[in-house]
GUFIVEX-196935 format. One line per field, with one value per residue (C-alpha): residue in one letter; z, y, x. Coordinates in pm, 1 decimal. Layout:
N
residu: [A, ...];
w: [Z, ...];
v: [Y, ...];
u: [X, ...];
END
This chain:
243
residu: [M, S, F, G, H, R, K, A, V, I, H, I, K, E, I, P, M, N, K, K, L, T, I, T, C, M, A, L, T, A, L, T, A, L, V, I, G, V, A, A, A, S, A, A, N, D, P, Q, L, T, T, K, E, G, A, L, V, P, V, G, T, S, N, I, Q, L, T, Q, I, G, E, T, G, V, L, D, T, S, G, N, T, I, L, T, C, T, S, G, T, G, A, G, S, V, L, K, N, S, A, G, T, V, E, G, E, I, T, S, L, T, V, G, G, T, G, A, K, A, S, G, E, P, A, N, E, C, T, G, S, F, G, N, F, S, M, T, P, V, L, P, L, C, L, R, S, N, P, T, M, V, A, D, E, M, Q, I, S, G, G, K, C, P, S, S, G, T, V, K, Y, V, A, V, S, T, T, V, G, V, C, E, Y, E, S, T, G, P, L, K, L, D, F, T, T, T, P, S, D, A, Q, A, T, I, R, A, T, Q, A, G, S, G, I, K, L, T, K, G, G, F, L, C, P, S, S, A, M, L, R, G, T, R, T, M, E, D, T, S, G, N, P, F, F, V, S];
w: [-2807.5, -2528.8, -2324.4, -1975.5, -1860.5, -1635.0, -1394.5, -1419.9, -1089.6, -1012.1, -743.0, -534.4, -362.8, -16.0, 26.4, 329.3, 619.2, 595.1, 230.2, 318.9, 572.2, 317.9, 58.5, 319.7, 429.7, 69.0, 10.1, 324.9, 229.0, -115.4, 33.9, 286.1, 10.7, -190.4, 106.5, 182.4, -183.7, -199.4, 126.4, 0.7, -324.7, -144.2, 92.3, -185.5, -186.0, -515.2, -458.7, -697.0, -602.6, -726.6, -710.2, -546.3, -886.5, -920.2, -1183.0, -1144.6, -1004.5, -1297.0, -1276.2, -1258.3, -1089.4, -741.2, -746.1, -397.0, -49.5, 296.4, 595.7, 953.7, 1150.0, 1525.2, 1711.2, 1590.1, 1762.6, 1904.3, 2149.6, 2360.2, 2313.9, 2574.2, 2385.4, 2611.4, 2434.0, 2466.5, 2195.0, 2067.6, 1739.5, 1668.4, 1299.2, 981.9, 606.7, 309.6, -69.4, -358.4, -688.6, -790.5, -1002.8, -1056.1, -1031.6, -1227.1, -1215.4, -842.6, -765.7, -618.3, -581.5, -486.3, -409.0, -107.9, -154.0, 131.9, 485.2, 784.6, 1143.2, 1413.6, 1769.6, 2027.9, 2138.8, 2036.5, 1686.3, 1691.9, 1461.5, 1118.5, 1176.1, 949.2, 1223.9, 1594.1, 1820.7, 1919.2, 2297.3, 2510.0, 2831.5, 2703.5, 2601.0, 2292.5, 1947.3, 1588.0, 1387.0, 1027.6, 799.2, 538.7, 196.0, -48.5, 69.4, -141.4, -50.4, -216.8, -202.2, -427.1, -444.5, -261.7, 60.3, 288.8, 232.2, 287.1, 357.0, 245.0, 307.5, 323.9, 229.5, 223.7, -105.8, -453.1, -580.6, -625.9, -333.0, -49.1, 182.8, 549.0, 668.9, 854.1, 1095.4, 1245.9, 1583.1, 1711.0, 2066.1, 2240.4, 2559.4, 2432.4, 2111.5, 1786.2, 1777.9, 1448.0, 1392.4, 1130.1, 1079.4, 1123.1, 793.0, 573.2, 774.2, 747.9, 736.1, 711.6, 478.9, 465.4, 152.6, -11.4, 90.1, 342.2, 204.1, 186.3, 524.1, 617.9, 978.7, 1073.6, 1283.5, 1629.6, 1671.7, 1649.5, 1331.1, 1185.3, 1271.5, 1491.6, 1477.1, 1637.7, 1741.1, 1502.1, 1632.0, 1947.3, 2316.2, 2608.8, 2659.1, 2321.8, 2351.8, 2207.4, 2025.6, 1966.5, 1749.6, 1540.2, 1546.9, 1329.0, 1061.5, 743.9, 468.3, 97.8, -110.2, -424.6, -403.4, -359.5, -54.1, -226.0, -78.0, -271.2, -224.3, -239.4, -397.7];
v: [11425.4, 11312.4, 10998.1, 11010.3, 10756.0, 10485.3, 10283.7, 9905.4, 9763.7, 9391.4, 9271.4, 8983.1, 8786.7, 8667.1, 8289.6, 8206.3, 8042.2, 7716.5, 7677.2, 7749.1, 7467.4, 7235.1, 7308.6, 7261.3, 6926.8, 6810.4, 6900.0, 6719.7, 6413.2, 6403.1, 6441.2, 6162.9, 5930.8, 6005.4, 5930.6, 5606.5, 5506.7, 5565.9, 5373.7, 5083.0, 5073.1, 5072.5, 4799.1, 4563.4, 4222.6, 4200.1, 3968.0, 3872.0, 3616.3, 3731.8, 3653.2, 3886.1, 4046.0, 4122.0, 3860.5, 3666.0, 3316.1, 3089.2, 2829.1, 2493.4, 2161.1, 2137.4, 2493.7, 2614.4, 2512.6, 2619.1, 2654.9, 2700.2, 3004.2, 2953.7, 2730.4, 2630.1, 2428.8, 2391.0, 2617.1, 2558.4, 2784.5, 3027.2, 3067.0, 2848.0, 2633.7, 2263.2, 2128.7, 2268.6, 2175.7, 2304.9, 2225.3, 2200.1, 2189.7, 2169.9, 2159.4, 2205.2, 2374.6, 2721.8, 2673.7, 3036.0, 3366.0, 3630.1, 3867.9, 3923.7, 3552.2, 3333.7, 2965.5, 2672.9, 2307.5, 2174.0, 1807.0, 1764.7, 1903.7, 1772.5, 1898.5, 1778.5, 1840.7, 1738.2, 1420.0, 1064.5, 942.8, 701.7, 402.7, 478.3, 855.4, 1104.3, 1318.6, 1335.4, 1400.5, 1749.6, 1791.0, 1904.8, 1902.0, 1627.9, 1410.3, 1402.5, 1380.7, 1324.0, 1578.3, 1482.6, 1688.3, 1510.6, 1612.1, 1776.4, 2127.8, 2429.1, 2758.5, 3065.1, 3442.2, 3645.8, 3974.2, 3826.6, 3816.7, 4102.7, 4273.9, 4053.1, 3737.5, 3380.2, 3077.0, 2704.4, 2450.4, 2072.4, 1883.6, 1956.3, 2311.8, 2472.6, 2279.0, 2462.8, 2160.4, 2157.6, 2086.3, 1756.5, 1652.4, 1316.2, 1337.1, 1013.0, 966.4, 662.1, 772.6, 918.1, 722.4, 861.9, 1195.4, 1320.4, 1686.6, 1893.6, 2269.8, 2463.1, 2643.8, 2742.0, 2825.5, 3197.5, 3344.0, 3693.9, 3742.1, 3996.8, 4205.8, 4358.9, 4464.7, 4178.0, 3827.5, 3622.7, 3486.5, 3363.4, 3351.6, 3154.3, 3339.7, 3187.4, 3246.0, 3020.8, 3197.4, 3183.5, 2835.3, 2659.8, 2278.6, 2031.7, 1668.2, 1425.3, 1098.0, 997.7, 913.9, 1138.5, 1233.8, 1411.1, 1787.1, 1849.0, 2168.3, 2382.8, 2648.3, 2638.8, 2874.9, 2919.2, 3111.1, 2977.3, 3131.8, 3075.3, 2999.2, 2830.5, 2482.7, 2630.2, 2828.5, 3169.4, 3368.2, 3467.5, 3801.4, 3915.7, 4252.5];
u: [7499.0, 7718.6, 7695.9, 7828.2, 8089.5, 7951.2, 8161.8, 8135.5, 8018.0, 8044.4, 7810.2, 7944.0, 7674.4, 7771.2, 7737.0, 7522.0, 7704.7, 7505.7, 7606.8, 7970.1, 7957.7, 7798.5, 8069.1, 8342.1, 8197.7, 8171.6, 8536.9, 8648.6, 8443.6, 8601.3, 8950.8, 8884.8, 8761.1, 9075.9, 9302.9, 9117.2, 9133.1, 9509.1, 9562.6, 9351.8, 9544.3, 9879.1, 9759.7, 9653.1, 9820.9, 10010.7, 10309.5, 10586.6, 10851.0, 11190.3, 11559.5, 11812.0, 11868.3, 11495.7, 11412.2, 11088.4, 11142.0, 11048.7, 10777.5, 10952.2, 11008.3, 11165.3, 11294.7, 11204.0, 11311.9, 11199.3, 11430.5, 11313.4, 11432.7, 11465.6, 11225.6, 10884.2, 10619.6, 10272.8, 10090.2, 9781.5, 9481.3, 9622.8, 9950.6, 10165.3, 10425.7, 10346.3, 10578.1, 10909.6, 11076.6, 11426.8, 11474.8, 11273.0, 11316.3, 11084.9, 11088.8, 10852.2, 10780.0, 10667.4, 10353.8, 10245.0, 10428.6, 10239.9, 9942.3, 9990.6, 9963.4, 10236.9, 10155.0, 10375.5, 10321.2, 10511.6, 10597.4, 10846.2, 10829.0, 11023.6, 11006.3, 11244.3, 11355.5, 11611.9, 11434.6, 11515.6, 11443.7, 11153.2, 11161.0, 11017.3, 10992.4, 11172.4, 11330.6, 11407.5, 11111.2, 11006.8, 11004.3, 10713.3, 10514.9, 10281.6, 10573.4, 10793.1, 10631.0, 10731.7, 10530.8, 10453.9, 10226.9, 10015.8, 10151.4, 10127.6, 10047.5, 9950.0, 10119.4, 9967.1, 9934.9, 9704.2, 9507.1, 9205.2, 9410.7, 9508.8, 9842.1, 10149.8, 9948.7, 10008.6, 9790.3, 9859.7, 9592.6, 9606.2, 9630.0, 9760.2, 9716.1, 9472.0, 9326.6, 9153.8, 9148.3, 9242.9, 9597.1, 9646.9, 9922.0, 10008.8, 10183.8, 10339.1, 10469.6, 10614.9, 10435.6, 10105.6, 10055.0, 9917.5, 9737.1, 9594.6, 9509.4, 9334.4, 9335.5, 9011.5, 9077.4, 9371.0, 9682.1, 9757.6, 10105.9, 10254.1, 10551.4, 10829.6, 10888.6, 11195.6, 11454.2, 11422.9, 11454.2, 11135.2, 11028.1, 10682.0, 10560.2, 10252.8, 9995.1, 9984.4, 9610.4, 9307.0, 9196.1, 9546.5, 9670.3, 9416.1, 9417.9, 9177.9, 9217.8, 9048.6, 9191.3, 9377.0, 9352.9, 9264.3, 9631.1, 9636.1, 9567.6, 9220.9, 9315.4, 9621.2, 9786.7, 10102.4, 10399.0, 10706.3, 10896.3, 11057.1, 11264.5, 11200.0, 11509.0, 11629.0, 11779.4, 12128.9, 12023.8, 12004.5, 11717.9, 11408.6, 11236.8, 10874.5, 10810.4];
END
């Protein structure tokens, strides 16, 4: 008995056009989610404060100083400069530098200008359209950056770390008198990362650095914003870096 040879035939079922579109959309959705996930991961705030050699800055006492770059000062709510300060220094201690969290307590901060030095004030007066002022922040201040913040952001709060209090300033003028100010929230700064040395620039916006008058006469501006950039260094002036 003989069996005839049969050819193997594979039937390929055509996928309907509506299903093709559905599969394509699902693939594009998955790809978009992957891209967004990668972008979100790369944008996470995960700072580490390091030396030039890449070593973590150790937690310690009085091991950080701040140096002003260029002019700093006070702006009105429209962004016009109303007070200019030409120098500024600060000092403090690094309290945390691990697990994506950098935290330091600022115990000294001086701001000065080209005006005369008023009696009892730490620096020469800053100069401005409302008169010359000695600007003195109420210390200590807590400077921190951690994963809860947006990428490359630092915040300054008033009080000892881990305080979340407002930042207060006392402005004294021989012509206007005493004006006391308080921030509307933590001051927000943007910092540079390696290979640039560590510099932090305060956001000159109401949400970033808005301050309001809490005590003073009618000649004191009722509200303002702050502006300025400072480096972060060791006590010998060697720059730190944020990676």
